[in-house]
C-alpha positions, 0 to 999 in steps of 0.5 A: 683081261682084254675088253673082248674077254671081259664082255664074254665073262659079263655075258656069262654072268648075266645069263645066270640070271632071268629077265625078272631077276634082273628087273628085281636087281635094278630096283635098288639102283633106280631107287638110288637114282631117284633120290640122288641129288645130281638127279633130282637137281637136273633139268635135262637128263640123257637116259636110256631105255634098257634092253633086257640084260641091262639095268631096267630104266623103263619106269625110271624115265616115266617117273623122271618125266612125271617129276618135270625133268626134260628126258632125252634118249639116244638113237643110233643113226648110223654105224658110228653115231648117236643123236638124242631125241626128246622122250615125251611118253610111251606114245613117241616110241617106235621099236627099231634098229639092230637091237630093236630098242624102243626109240623116240621119234622126232627131230634130234635135240640139238641144245646139247649144252643143256644136258645136265646128267647122263645115266649111262649103261655099260657092259663093265665098270671099275671103281675108278669110273672106267667103263666099257660098252658093247664095243661100238663106241657110241657113248664115248663119242657122243659123251665128248660132245657134252663135257658139262654133263655129270655122267652116272654109270649104272650096273648090277653088282657083278658088272663092277670089276677090279680093272677095266682096260681103257685106252685114249678113246674111253671116257670115265664116269663121274660116279657108278651106282650098282645094286 
């Protein structure tokens, strides 16, 4: 199956769930993250604030922040690039951009070498750690800038497939957590 077909298939599977059901399905994944040794030992974590059809990370980032982790969130700055900004709490967020995602305001975080861990969303993953996203390549381009960071992909169980088509631009995750 090619990437476009796989994205369409997963979109169809997601449509079978309500937003509340997906939030409930997110809880075990978030619990796994909160107790994961790589997460608990990390100081600087690049996470994401979820859209309605993704593993819900809103409470996760607040909890990690309260536990003393530095939390960074991605911000789409143009058609091809992400930058990261520090998340200091709900008051720093503004809903903007094409997807109307809440994004932190402020200056870009530039000490990329400090990022220990990345929690990565995706449309689909396979057991080899391959991932496809929404098709713009933002994460793959950005992750190349932080090769030292441990990458954990998070997904609902129906997003784990036998094989994800990959090319030379795609980066693999170190681990996939599903629930």
